[in-house]
Structures are given as structure tokens and as C-alpha cells.
N, C-alpha and C positions, 0 to 999 in steps of 0.2 A: 612313297615320296614324302619329303619334308614339306610341310604346308608353306606355300609361298604367299606372303601377305598381299602381293599384287593380284594374285589369282582370286583371293577372297574379295578384294575391292571390286574386281571385275564381275564377280558373281553377285555381289550386292547391287552393283549398277544394273546388271541384267534383271534382277528381281524388280527393281524400281521401274525399269523400262517396260517390263512385261505387264506390271499392274496398271501403269498409266495408259498404255496403248490398248490393253484389253478393255478398259472402260470405253475408249473411243470406238473400238470395233463393235462392241455390244450395242452401244447407243445408236450407231449408224445402221447396223444390221437389223435391229428390232424396231426401227422407226420408219414406217412406210413413206413418210414425207421426205426422207433423206435419200432420194433417188436421183437427185439432180447431178449433173456432171461434176460439179465442184465437190460434192460430198463423196462421190465415188472415188475421186482422186485423193481426198483426205483419208478415206477408208483404206485405199491402197497403201498410202504412206504409213498409216497406223498398223496395218497388217505386217508390212515389212519390218517396222521397228519392233513389233511384238515378237516376230520370229527371231530378230536379232537378240532380243533379251532372253528368249528361251534358249537360243544357241549358246549364249554366254554361260547360262546356268548348266546346260548339258555338258558343255566343254569342261567346266569345273568338276562336275560329278564323274564324268568318264575318266578324266585324267587321274583323279585321286582314288576312285573306287573300282573302275573297270578299265585299266590301262590296256590299250590295244591300238595297233597301227590302223586297222580297218575302221575302228570307231573314230579315231582322230580324223581320218579322211572325211567321214560323214559329218562330223561337227564343224570342221573347217569349211566343207562345202556348203553347209547350212548358213554359216556366218557370211561367207562370200556372197551367197545368193541374197540373203536378207539385207546386208549393208549396201550391196549394189542396187537392189530394188528400192531401198530407202532414198539413196542419192538420185536415182532415176525418177522416182516419184516426185521429189522436190523439183526436178526439171519440168515434169509434166504439169505440175501445179503452176509453175512460172509461165509456161507456154499458155495455159488456160487463162491465166490472169491477163496476159498480154492480148490474147485474141478477144477476150470479153470487152476490152476497152477499144481495141483497134476496129473490131467488127461488132460494135454494140447493138446495131439494129438487127443483125442476123444471128446473134449469139444464141438466143433461145429458140432453137429449131432442131429438127431431127438430125441435121447435118452435124451439129455440135455433139449430140449423143453418140453418133457413129464415130466421130473423130476421137472422142474420149475412150471408147472401147478399143479402138485401134492403138491408141497410145498405151493403154493398159496391157494389151497383148504384147506389144513390142517391148515394153518395160520388163514384164515378168519373163518373157521368152528369152531376152538377152541375159537377164539376171540368172535364170536357171542354167543357161549354157555356161556362164562364167563359173557357177558353183559346181557344175558337173565335171569340169576339167580335172581337178585333183582326183576325183573318184575314177575317172576314165583312164587314168595313167599319167597325167601331167603333174607329177609330184617328185619330190627329191628324196623319197625314202631309200632308194637304192643308190643314190648319188648325192651324198651330203654336201659336196662342194658346190652343187647347183642350187642349194637352198637359199631362200631369201631371209629377211629378218623375221618372217612368220613361217615357221616350219609347220607342215610339209609343203608349203607353196614354193614353187621355183622362183628364182629371181626374175625370169622373163615374165611369168604370170603376174607377179606383183607390179612390175614395171607397166604392164598393160593396164592394170587396174588404176595405178597412179596417174598415168597419162589420160585415161578416161575421166578421172576426177577433174583434172585441169581443164579438159575440154568441156565438161559439164559446167564447171564454174565460169568459164569464159562466156559460154552461151547465156547462162543465167545473168551474169553481169551486164551483158549487152541488152538483154530483154528488159531488165529492171531499169536500165538507163532510159530505154524507150518508154517504159511505163511511167517513169518519173516525168518525162517530157509531156506525155499525154495528160497526166494528172494535173500538172502545172498549167497547161493550156486550158483544160476544162475549168479549173478553178478560176482562172482569169476571166474566161468567157462568162461564167456564172456571176462573178463579181460585177462585171460590166453591165450585164443584162438586168441585174437586180439593184444596180446603183449602190453596191456595198462599198464600204470603206476599204482602202488598200490594206489596212491592217488585217481584215478578215481574210483576204486573199493570201496574205503572208502567213497567217496562222494555219490555214488549210494546207498550203504548200509545204510548210515546215513539218507539219504532222505527217504528211505523206512521205516526205523524204526520210524522216526519222524512222518510220515503219520499215521502209525498204532497207535502210542502213542496218537496222536490227536483224532483219532476215538474212542479208548477205554477210553481215559481220559475224553472226552466230555460226553460219555454215562454214565460213572461211576459218574462223578461230578454232573450230572443232576438228576440221579435217586437214587443214593445210600442213600442219607439222608432220602428221603421219604420211601424207602423200609425198612430201619432200623427202622424208627419211626412207620411204619405200623405194625412191629412185636412187638415193645416194648410199643407203646403208648396205651392210654386208652381213652375212650369217655369222661371221667371226666376231662381230661387235657384241658388247655385253647386252644381255637380255633386258637389263634395266632401261636402256634407251627405247626398246620396243614398247615396253609397258608405259613409259612416260608419254610417248606419242600416241599410243593406241587408246589409252583411257579417255583423253579429251574427245576422241572420235565417237566413243560410246555416248558421251554426253549429248551429242547432237540428237540421237534417238530419244534421249530423255527430255530434251527441250522442244522437240517437234510438236508433241501434243499441246504444249502450252501456247506455242506460236500459231499453229494452224487449226487447232480444234477448240481448245478451251476458251479462246478469245472470240469464237463465233457465237453470236447471240442466240441462234436457234439451238445449238448444242447446249449452251448454258441453260436455256429454258427447260430442256429435257432433263438435264442433270439436277436442277432444282426441283423439278417435279418428282424425280425418282427419290431424292433425299426427303421430300415431304410426304412420300408415300401416295402420291396422287398421279402416278404415271398413266398417261393415256395416249394411245397411238393416233388419236384423232385430234390432238392438240393443234390449233392453227398456227402456221408459221408464215412469216413473210420472206419470200425469196429474195436473197441478196446477191449482188454482183460478186463474182469471185475476187474482184479487186479489193473488196471490203473484208475478205476473210483473213 
């Protein structure tokens, strides 16, 4: 096959995604103090994005070096599983943040740990089921007219994935609106109790709203175009449209470590310690609320 520049760009994106998220996974896995629910959810997100990056690399390698329909089903299944798990992990992190504020007094309990494991099981269970569908026979290899903009996924399969994205985005939007209200109310109460100036309350509130806007804005700008095109596009459309909408979606996995992991002070401490050659699993950390992550 002639080398497609878009495939090269996707492979490069996959390499960057894999390197970034591999760092997060290793740090969380090898640091015993990172066993709190919020770090488990961040680890789930990083694992999903790591698999997505590897899937992009494998897809490029198999297409140009080992072309095979069976292999293409495996790589597409891996990509569907990983990207679905990534989006679902973002939803679980949002739910965890909301509950940490709404039930602040009971958040640090065994009940929270149990709930976290249940969310992880549901997240990865549903993602694996979505990814297995093409391998189990729901593909368009024998019926090209049923193909979606992403071959060999069927049109119906991609529609389900797109509708699922809009449902996840709607829930995240609603939860972050509630989080914003809780944060604003707490900031006002603290300002009143400590007799702070109104300007300090305004700064705190604006900072919280800006953070939530960055999170939702990044998620929407990366995935929205591909989700819409997945609903409206057809297999007969030029492949260029698919690449143009799919590439920004991969950027979400590239930005997730920056937004959810590298901004965390505890993870920053471990990374600095590793860079300085003084890594120790006994480094003291201060537990933070998931709403601060």
C-alpha cells in the first residue's frame, strides 16, 4: 500500500499517547500510597489511553506490514475497547468528583472503595463488550454497503458508539454544573465565615469555573466532531473526512494525562523524585479531594 500521511500522523499520535500514559500507569502502579479511589480512576483512564495509543501503532503496523482482515478486526476491536474505556473513565472520574463534594463527610469510607471497584468493573466490562462485537461477527467485511465511516465497523455499531458519547457528555455536563454550584456555595460560605473580601470569593469561584470549562471544553472539542460525523457520515464519503474528525479524538487521550494526572501535586512529587533519582515508595503524601485533581 502507498503510505498515507494521515496514517503516519495517527501513528505518531499513538506513540506520544503511549509514552505519556505509560508514565502515569507506572507511577500509580509502583507507588503504594496511590491506592485511593481517585488514583484508581486516574489509573483506569491512563490504562485505557495507553491501550488506545498502542492500538493506533499496531493498526499502522498491521495495515502496512501484515495486511489481514482478521488482524484488522483485532486492532479495531482494541481501539473501540480502549477509546470507550477512556470516555467511560472520564465519566467515572466526574461521578467520583461529584460524590466527593456532595457526600464529603462519608466519602473516605469502605463504601467509596467498593463503589469505585464497581464502576471500574462496569466501565471495562461494557468497553470490552463493545470491542468484541466486530470480532464476534458484527462487521461489514462481507457486506460493504453496511460499513460505517470506520471500516470494518458497521453503521449501526458506530451509531451506538456515537449516541453513547452524547449520553456520557450530557451526564458529565449535568454533573459538572452541579459541582460548580457546590463549589460556588462552599466558597461563599468560607468567605463569610472567615470574613474574607468579596474579591477572594470571586477569584476562587472563577478559578473553579475555569477548571471545569477546560475539562468539558477539551472533551467536547476533541470528540464532538467525530461523534456527529459518525451519526451523519456514510461509507461512500471521502476517507479524508474520517481522518480529519478522528485525529482530534486521539488528542483527547494525549491531553488526559496533563489534565487529570500531571496537574496532581502528589504525582508531581513522585515524578520530580524519579527525575532526581531519589524515588522512594515511602514518600509522604497529603491526601487530596478528587475535586482538586
